[in-house]
DSSP file (Angstrom, degrees, kcal/mol; ACC not computed):
  #  RESIDUE AA STRUCTURE BP1 BP2  ACC     N-H-->O    O-->H-N    N-H-->O    O-->H-N    TCO  KAPPA ALPHA  PHI   PSI    X-CA   Y-CA   Z-CA
    1    1 A M              0   0    0      0, 0.0    42,-0.2     0, 0.0     3,-0.1   0.000 360.0 360.0 360.0 122.8   13.4    2.1  -20.7
    2    2 A P        -     0   0    0      0, 0.0    40,-0.1     0, 0.0    39,-0.0  -0.198 360.0 -77.7 -65.8 162.0    9.8    1.9  -19.3
    3    3 A H        -     0   0    0      1,-0.1    38,-0.1    34,-0.1     2,-0.0  -0.261  49.7-116.8 -59.8 146.1    9.2    0.6  -15.8
    4    4 A S     >  -     0   0    0     -3,-0.1     4,-2.1     1,-0.1     5,-0.2  -0.257  29.3-101.8 -75.6 169.8    9.4   -3.2  -15.3
    5    5 A S  H  > S+     0   0    0      1,-0.2     4,-2.2     2,-0.2     5,-0.2   0.838 124.8  55.4 -64.0 -31.0    6.4   -5.2  -14.2
    6    6 A T  H  > S+     0   0    0      2,-0.2     4,-2.4     1,-0.2    -1,-0.2   0.879 107.1  49.6 -69.0 -35.8    7.8   -5.3  -10.7
    7    7 A A  H  > S+     0   0    0      2,-0.2     4,-2.6     1,-0.2    -2,-0.2   0.886 110.3  50.2 -68.3 -38.2    8.0   -1.5  -10.7
    8    8 A I  H  X S+     0   0    0     -4,-2.1     4,-2.3     2,-0.2    -2,-0.2   0.913 111.6  48.0 -66.3 -42.1    4.4   -1.3  -11.8
    9    9 A K  H  X S+     0   0    0     -4,-2.2     4,-2.7     2,-0.2    -2,-0.2   0.918 111.5  50.9 -63.3 -43.0    3.3   -3.7   -9.1
   10   10 A L  H  X S+     0   0    0     -4,-2.4     4,-2.3     2,-0.2    -2,-0.2   0.926 109.3  51.2 -58.8 -46.3    5.3   -1.7   -6.5
   11   11 A F  H  X S+     0   0    0     -4,-2.6     4,-2.1     1,-0.2    -2,-0.2   0.930 112.8  45.1 -56.0 -49.2    3.6    1.5   -7.7
   12   12 A R  H  X S+     0   0    0     -4,-2.3     4,-2.2     1,-0.2    -1,-0.2   0.888 111.4  52.9 -64.9 -40.1    0.2   -0.1   -7.3
   13   13 A D  H  X S+     0   0    0     -4,-2.7     4,-2.4     2,-0.2    -1,-0.2   0.876 108.6  50.6 -64.6 -37.4    1.0   -1.6   -3.9
   14   14 A I  H  X S+     0   0    0     -4,-2.3     4,-2.0     2,-0.2    -2,-0.2   0.940 110.2  48.7 -65.5 -46.6    2.1    1.9   -2.6
   15   15 A L  H  < S+     0   0    0     -4,-2.1     4,-0.4     1,-0.2    -2,-0.2   0.889 112.0  50.2 -60.6 -37.9   -1.1    3.5   -3.8
   16   16 A K  H >< S+     0   0    0     -4,-2.2     3,-1.4     1,-0.2    -1,-0.2   0.912 109.2  50.7 -65.7 -42.3   -3.0    0.7   -2.1
   17   17 A A  H >< S+     0   0    0     -4,-2.4     3,-1.8     1,-0.3    -1,-0.2   0.809  98.2  68.0 -65.2 -29.9   -1.1    1.2    1.1
   18   18 A H  G >< S+     0   0    0     -4,-2.0     3,-1.9     1,-0.3    -1,-0.3   0.663  78.3  81.6 -65.0 -14.7   -1.8    4.9    1.0
   19   19 A R  G <  S+     0   0    0     -3,-1.4    -1,-0.3    -4,-0.4    -2,-0.2   0.739  84.6  60.8 -62.3 -20.5   -5.5    4.0    1.7
   20   20 A A  G <  S+     0   0    0     -3,-1.8    -1,-0.3    -4,-0.2    -2,-0.2   0.570  89.9  93.5 -81.3  -9.3   -4.5    3.8    5.4
   21   21 A L  S <  S-     0   0    0     -3,-1.9    52,-0.0    -4,-0.2     6,-0.0  -0.449  91.2 -94.0 -82.3 154.9   -3.4    7.5    5.4
   22   22 A P     >  -     0   0    0      0, 0.0     4,-2.9     0, 0.0     3,-0.4  -0.365  48.5-103.0 -58.9 151.0   -5.6   10.4    6.4
   23   23 A P  H  > S+     0   0    0      0, 0.0     4,-2.4     0, 0.0     5,-0.2   0.843 120.0  47.6 -50.5 -44.6   -7.2   11.9    3.2
   24   24 A A  H  > S+     0   0    0      1,-0.2     4,-2.0     2,-0.2     5,-0.2   0.904 115.2  45.8 -66.1 -39.7   -4.9   14.9    2.9
   25   25 A H  H  > S+     0   0    0     -3,-0.4     4,-3.3     2,-0.2     5,-0.2   0.880 111.6  52.6 -69.4 -37.7   -1.8   12.8    3.4
   26   26 A R  H  X S+     0   0    0     -4,-2.9     4,-3.2     2,-0.2     5,-0.3   0.932 108.9  49.5 -63.1 -44.6   -3.1   10.2    0.9
   27   27 A K  H  X S+     0   0    0     -4,-2.4     4,-2.1    -5,-0.2    -2,-0.2   0.935 115.4  43.2 -60.2 -46.6   -3.7   12.9   -1.7
   28   28 A L  H  X S+     0   0    0     -4,-2.0     4,-2.5     2,-0.2    -2,-0.2   0.936 115.9  48.4 -63.7 -47.2   -0.2   14.3   -1.2
   29   29 A G  H  X S+     0   0    0     -4,-3.3     4,-2.7     1,-0.2     5,-0.2   0.919 111.9  48.3 -61.1 -45.7    1.4   10.8   -1.1
   30   30 A D  H  X S+     0   0    0     -4,-3.2     4,-2.5    -5,-0.2     5,-0.2   0.916 112.1  50.2 -61.1 -42.8   -0.4    9.6   -4.2
   31   31 A S  H  X S+     0   0    0     -4,-2.1     4,-2.3    -5,-0.3    -2,-0.2   0.921 112.6  45.6 -62.0 -44.9    0.6   12.7   -6.1
   32   32 A M  H  X S+     0   0    0     -4,-2.5     4,-2.8     2,-0.2     5,-0.2   0.901 112.7  50.2 -67.7 -40.2    4.3   12.5   -5.1
   33   33 A V  H  X S+     0   0    0     -4,-2.7     4,-2.7     2,-0.2     5,-0.3   0.940 112.1  47.7 -62.8 -46.4    4.4    8.7   -5.9
   34   34 A K  H  X S+     0   0    0     -4,-2.5     4,-2.3    -5,-0.2    -2,-0.2   0.919 113.6  48.0 -60.5 -43.6    2.9    9.3   -9.3
   35   35 A Q  H  X S+     0   0    0     -4,-2.3     4,-2.6    -5,-0.2    -2,-0.2   0.930 112.9  47.5 -63.2 -46.3    5.2   12.2  -10.0
   36   36 A E  H  X S+     0   0    0     -4,-2.8     4,-1.5     1,-0.2    -2,-0.2   0.925 114.1  45.7 -63.3 -45.5    8.3   10.2   -8.9
   37   37 A F  H  < S+     0   0    0     -4,-2.7     4,-0.3    -5,-0.2    -1,-0.2   0.893 114.1  49.7 -66.6 -38.0    7.5    7.1  -10.9
   38   38 A R  H >< S+     0   0    0     -4,-2.3     3,-1.0    -5,-0.3     4,-0.2   0.928 111.1  49.1 -64.3 -44.7    6.6    9.2  -14.0
   39   39 A Q  H 3< S+     0   0    0     -4,-2.6     3,-0.3     1,-0.2    -1,-0.2   0.782 117.2  40.8 -66.9 -27.2    9.9   11.2  -13.8
   40   40 A H  T >< S+     0   0    0     -4,-1.5     3,-1.6    -5,-0.2    -1,-0.2   0.227  77.4 107.7-109.1  15.0   12.0    8.1  -13.5
   41   41 A Q  T <  S+     0   0    0     -3,-1.0    -1,-0.2    -4,-0.3    -2,-0.1   0.752  88.7  39.8 -66.6 -21.5   10.4    5.7  -15.9
   42   42 A N  T 3  S+     0   0    0     -3,-0.3    -1,-0.3    -4,-0.2    -2,-0.1   0.092  88.6 129.6-112.8  22.9   13.3    6.1  -18.3
   43   43 A A    <   -     0   0    0     -3,-1.6    -3,-0.1   -42,-0.2    -4,-0.0  -0.229  68.0 -85.2 -72.5 165.7   16.1    6.1  -15.8
   44   44 A T     >  -     0   0    0      1,-0.1     4,-2.8     4,-0.0     5,-0.2  -0.316  37.6-112.5 -68.2 154.2   19.2    3.8  -16.1
   45   45 A P  H  > S+     0   0    0      0, 0.0     4,-2.0     0, 0.0     5,-0.1   0.875 117.5  54.0 -56.6 -38.9   18.9    0.3  -14.7
   46   46 A N  H  > S+     0   0    0      2,-0.2     4,-1.4     1,-0.2     5,-0.1   0.921 112.0  44.0 -62.6 -42.7   21.4    1.1  -11.9
   47   47 A F  H  > S+     0   0    0      1,-0.2     4,-2.9     2,-0.2    -1,-0.2   0.921 110.9  54.5 -67.1 -43.0   19.4    4.1  -10.8
   48   48 A L  H  X S+     0   0    0     -4,-2.8     4,-2.9     1,-0.2     5,-0.3   0.840 102.4  58.1 -61.5 -33.3   16.1    2.1  -11.0
   49   49 A F  H  X S+     0   0    0     -4,-2.0     4,-2.0    -5,-0.2    -1,-0.2   0.948 112.8  38.9 -60.3 -48.4   17.5   -0.6   -8.8
   50   50 A Q  H  X S+     0   0    0     -4,-1.4     4,-2.6     2,-0.2     5,-0.2   0.904 115.0  54.3 -67.4 -42.0   18.1    2.0   -6.0
   51   51 A F  H  X S+     0   0    0     -4,-2.9     4,-1.9     1,-0.2    -2,-0.2   0.936 111.9  43.1 -57.3 -50.5   14.9    3.8   -6.8
   52   52 A E  H  X S+     0   0    0     -4,-2.9     4,-2.4     1,-0.2    -1,-0.2   0.872 111.6  55.0 -67.1 -37.2   12.8    0.6   -6.4
   53   53 A R  H  X S+     0   0    0     -4,-2.0     4,-2.3    -5,-0.3    -2,-0.2   0.925 109.0  47.6 -61.5 -44.6   14.7   -0.5   -3.3
   54   54 A Q  H  X S+     0   0    0     -4,-2.6     4,-2.0     1,-0.2    -1,-0.2   0.890 112.9  48.1 -65.6 -38.6   13.9    2.8   -1.6
   55   55 A W  H  X S+     0   0    0     -4,-1.9     4,-2.5    -5,-0.2    -1,-0.2   0.856 109.8  52.9 -70.2 -34.1   10.3    2.7   -2.5
   56   56 A R  H  X S+     0   0    0     -4,-2.4     4,-2.7     2,-0.2    -2,-0.2   0.911 108.7  50.5 -64.6 -41.1   10.1   -1.0   -1.3
   57   57 A D  H  X S+     0   0    0     -4,-2.3     4,-2.2     2,-0.2    -2,-0.2   0.913 110.7  49.4 -61.0 -42.6   11.5    0.2    2.0
   58   58 A Y  H  X S+     0   0    0     -4,-2.0     4,-2.3     2,-0.2    -2,-0.2   0.925 111.2  48.9 -60.9 -46.6    8.9    2.9    2.2
   59   59 A L  H  X S+     0   0    0     -4,-2.5     4,-2.5     1,-0.2    -2,-0.2   0.912 110.1  51.3 -61.6 -43.4    6.1    0.4    1.4
   60   60 A Q  H  X S+     0   0    0     -4,-2.7     4,-2.6     1,-0.2    -1,-0.2   0.908 108.6  51.7 -61.4 -41.9    7.4   -2.0    4.1
   61   61 A Q  H  X S+     0   0    0     -4,-2.2     4,-2.4     1,-0.2     5,-0.2   0.924 110.2  49.0 -61.0 -44.9    7.4    0.8    6.6
   62   62 A L  H  X S+     0   0    0     -4,-2.3     4,-2.3     1,-0.2    -2,-0.2   0.924 112.2  48.3 -59.9 -44.8    3.8    1.7    5.8
   63   63 A R  H  X S+     0   0    0     -4,-2.5     4,-2.6     2,-0.2    -2,-0.2   0.921 112.0  47.9 -64.1 -45.0    2.7   -1.9    6.1
   64   64 A V  H  X S+     0   0    0     -4,-2.6     4,-2.1     1,-0.2     6,-0.2   0.930 113.1  47.8 -62.8 -46.0    4.4   -2.5    9.4
   65   65 A Q  H  X>S+     0   0    0     -4,-2.4     5,-2.2    -5,-0.2     4,-0.6   0.891 112.4  49.7 -63.9 -38.5    3.0    0.7   10.9
   66   66 A T  H ><5S+     0   0    0     -4,-2.3     3,-0.8    -5,-0.2    -2,-0.2   0.926 110.9  48.9 -65.6 -44.9   -0.5   -0.1    9.7
   67   67 A L  H 3<5S+     0   0    0     -4,-2.6    -2,-0.2     1,-0.2    -1,-0.2   0.862 113.1  47.6 -63.4 -35.9   -0.4   -3.7   11.1
   68   68 A R  H 3<5S-     0   0    0     -4,-2.1    -1,-0.2    -5,-0.2    -2,-0.2   0.555 111.2-120.9 -81.9  -7.8    0.8   -2.4   14.5
   69   69 A G  T <<5 +     0   0    0     -3,-0.8    -3,-0.2    -4,-0.6    -4,-0.1   0.707  64.0 146.2  74.2  18.9   -1.8    0.3   14.5
   70   70 A E      < -     0   0    0     -5,-2.2    -1,-0.2    -6,-0.2     2,-0.1  -0.442  62.7 -85.0 -82.6 158.7    0.9    3.0   14.8
   71   71 A P        -     0   0    0      0, 0.0     2,-0.3     0, 0.0    -1,-0.1  -0.441  54.4-115.1 -58.9 138.5    0.6    6.4   13.2
   72   72 A V  S    S+     0   0    0    -52,-0.2     2,-0.2    -2,-0.1   -10,-0.1  -0.617  73.2  21.1 -85.0 135.5    1.7    6.1    9.6
   73   73 A G        -     0   0    0     -2,-0.3     2,-0.3   -12,-0.1    -3,-0.0  -0.500  69.7-114.6 109.2-177.0    4.9    7.9    8.5
   74   74 A R        -     0   0    0     -2,-0.2     2,-0.2     0, 0.0    -2,-0.0  -0.981  28.6 -95.7-155.5 156.6    7.9    9.3   10.2
   75   75 A A        -     0   0    0     -2,-0.3     2,-0.4     1,-0.1    -2,-0.0  -0.480  41.1-116.0 -73.5 145.3    9.4   12.7   10.7
   76   76 A L        -     0   0    0     -2,-0.2     2,-0.1     4,-0.1    -1,-0.1  -0.692  28.0-138.9 -81.9 131.7   12.1   13.7    8.3
   77   77 A S     >  -     0   0    0     -2,-0.4     4,-2.3     1,-0.1     5,-0.2  -0.364  27.3-104.4 -80.5 167.8   15.5   14.2    9.9
   78   78 A D  H  > S+     0   0    0      1,-0.2     4,-2.5     2,-0.2     5,-0.2   0.901 125.6  53.0 -56.4 -40.7   17.8   17.1    9.0
   79   79 A E  H  > S+     0   0    0      2,-0.2     4,-1.4     1,-0.2    -1,-0.2   0.900 106.8  51.3 -63.3 -42.2   19.9   14.6    7.1
   80   80 A D  H  > S+     0   0    0      1,-0.2     4,-0.6     2,-0.2     3,-0.3   0.935 112.0  46.6 -59.2 -47.3   16.8   13.4    5.1
   81   81 A I  H >< S+     0   0    0     -4,-2.3     3,-1.2     1,-0.2    -2,-0.2   0.906 110.9  51.1 -64.9 -42.1   15.9   17.0    4.2
   82   82 A M  H 3< S+     0   0    0     -4,-2.5    -1,-0.2     1,-0.3    -2,-0.2   0.770 104.7  58.7 -68.6 -23.7   19.4   17.8    3.1
   83   83 A A  H 3< S+     0   0    0     -4,-1.4    -1,-0.3    -3,-0.3    -2,-0.2   0.620  86.5 100.6 -79.8 -12.5   19.6   14.7    0.9
   84   84 A L  S << S-     0   0    0     -3,-1.2     2,-0.1    -4,-0.6    -3,-0.0  -0.398  78.5-115.1 -71.7 149.3   16.6   15.9   -1.1
   85   85 A S     >  -     0   0    0      1,-0.1     4,-2.7    -2,-0.1     5,-0.2  -0.338  32.3-103.6 -72.8 165.8   17.1   17.5   -4.5
   86   86 A D  H  > S+     0   0    0      1,-0.2     4,-2.4     2,-0.2     5,-0.2   0.898 124.8  52.4 -57.5 -40.5   16.1   21.2   -4.9
   87   87 A E  H  > S+     0   0    0      2,-0.2     4,-2.2     1,-0.2    -1,-0.2   0.901 110.1  47.3 -63.5 -41.4   13.0   20.1   -6.7
   88   88 A Q  H  > S+     0   0    0      2,-0.2     4,-2.4     1,-0.2    -2,-0.2   0.898 111.4  50.7 -68.1 -40.0   12.0   17.7   -3.9
   89   89 A R  H  X S+     0   0    0     -4,-2.7     4,-2.7     2,-0.2    -2,-0.2   0.903 110.1  50.6 -62.8 -39.8   12.6   20.4   -1.3
   90   90 A N  H  X S+     0   0    0     -4,-2.4     4,-2.4    -5,-0.2    -2,-0.2   0.915 110.4  49.0 -63.7 -42.8   10.4   22.8   -3.3
   91   91 A A  H  X S+     0   0    0     -4,-2.2     4,-2.1     2,-0.2    -2,-0.2   0.890 111.9  49.5 -63.4 -39.4    7.7   20.1   -3.5
   92   92 A L  H  X S+     0   0    0     -4,-2.4     4,-2.5     2,-0.2     5,-0.2   0.919 110.0  50.3 -65.5 -43.9    7.9   19.6    0.2
   93   93 A A  H  X S+     0   0    0     -4,-2.7     4,-2.4     1,-0.2     7,-0.3   0.905 110.9  49.7 -60.5 -41.4    7.8   23.3    0.9
   94   94 A Q  H  < S+     0   0    0     -4,-2.4    -1,-0.2     1,-0.2    -2,-0.2   0.882 110.9  49.9 -64.3 -38.6    4.7   23.5   -1.3
   95   95 A A  H  < S+     0   0    0     -4,-2.1    -2,-0.2     1,-0.2    -1,-0.2   0.889 115.0  43.0 -68.3 -38.6    3.1   20.6    0.6
   96   96 A L  H  < S+     0   0    0     -4,-2.5    -2,-0.2     1,-0.3    -1,-0.2   0.825 134.3  15.5 -76.0 -32.1    3.8   22.2    4.0
   97   97 A D    ><  -     0   0    0     -4,-2.4     3,-2.7    -5,-0.2    -1,-0.3  -0.745  62.8-169.4-145.8  91.9    2.7   25.6    2.9
   98   98 A P  T 3  S+     0   0    0      0, 0.0    -4,-0.1     0, 0.0    -1,-0.1   0.689  88.8  62.2 -58.4 -18.1    0.7   25.9   -0.3
   99   99 A S  T 3  S+     0   0    0      2,-0.1    -5,-0.1    -5,-0.0     3,-0.1   0.528  79.8 110.8 -84.7  -4.3    1.1   29.7   -0.2
  100  100 A A  S <  S-     0   0    0     -3,-2.7     8,-0.0    -7,-0.3     4,-0.0  -0.372  85.2 -91.4 -66.5 148.0    4.9   29.3   -0.5
  101  101 A P        -     0   0    0      0, 0.0     3,-0.2     0, 0.0    -1,-0.1  -0.315  30.7-129.4 -60.9 143.9    6.4   30.5   -3.8
  102  102 A A  S    S+     0   0    0      1,-0.2     2,-0.5    -3,-0.1    -8,-0.1   0.866  95.1  30.1 -65.9 -38.5    6.6   27.7   -6.4
  103  103 A A  S    S+     0   0    0      3,-0.0     2,-0.3     4,-0.0    -1,-0.2  -0.969  75.0 155.4-127.7 117.4   10.3   28.3   -7.3
  104  104 A D        -     0   0    0     -2,-0.5     4,-0.1    -3,-0.2   -14,-0.0  -0.987  48.4-127.9-140.9 145.5   12.6   29.7   -4.6
  105  105 A S  S    S+     0   0    0     -2,-0.3    -1,-0.1     1,-0.3     0, 0.0   0.811 114.3  24.9 -66.5 -27.7   16.3   29.5   -4.1
  106  106 A S  S >  S+     0   0    0      1,-0.1     3,-2.0     3,-0.1    -1,-0.3  -0.683  76.4 178.9-133.2  81.0   15.7   28.3   -0.6
  107  107 A P  T 3  S+     0   0    0      0, 0.0    -1,-0.1     0, 0.0    -2,-0.1   0.687  78.3  49.8 -62.2 -22.2   12.2   26.7   -0.7
  108  108 A L  T >> S+     0   0    0      3,-0.1     4,-3.4     2,-0.1     3,-2.2   0.419  76.9 128.7 -97.7   2.9   12.2   25.6    3.0
  109  109 A E  T <4 S+     0   0    0     -3,-2.0     4,-0.1     1,-0.3    -3,-0.1  -0.372  82.0  12.4 -59.6 129.2   13.2   29.0    4.3
  110  110 A G  T 34 S+     0   0    0      2,-0.3    -1,-0.3     1,-0.1     3,-0.1   0.212 129.7  57.6  87.0 -16.0   10.8   30.0    7.0
  111  111 A I  T <4 S+     0   0    0     -3,-2.2     2,-0.5     1,-0.4    -2,-0.2   0.760 112.4  26.0-108.0 -47.9    9.3   26.5    7.1
  112  112 A Y     <  -     0   0    0     -4,-3.4    -1,-0.4   -31,-0.0    -2,-0.3  -0.977  61.3-174.9-124.2 129.0   12.3   24.3    7.9
  113  113 A K              0   0    0     -2,-0.5   -35,-0.0    -3,-0.1    -4,-0.0  -0.953 360.0 360.0-124.8 112.1   15.3   25.4    9.8
  114  114 A P              0   0    0      0, 0.0    -1,-0.1     0, 0.0   -36,-0.1   0.515 360.0 360.0 -66.8 360.0   18.2   22.9   10.0
């Protein structure tokens, strides 16, 4: 099932909010958002509900921080990192260290230590 019109609007709003990010962060953020929305465009309705809720929360956080003039974003907690899928951890490792191997059994080894 393709994304709903609300998901498409959410996608566009996130990309628009990323304009407040520093250029390197914006590039990474845009890339990850595009990848996530592309990968989940045919997900089940139950999954899409949670998926969209989490992205709406992210968008709200960006907007609030921008309005307050705060640095945009937040640090990932140990719990956040452990909740990521292997693929997401690998993408994060690549973002933090582009010289890291693309596929590794422990992609954050040497970069992130819980």
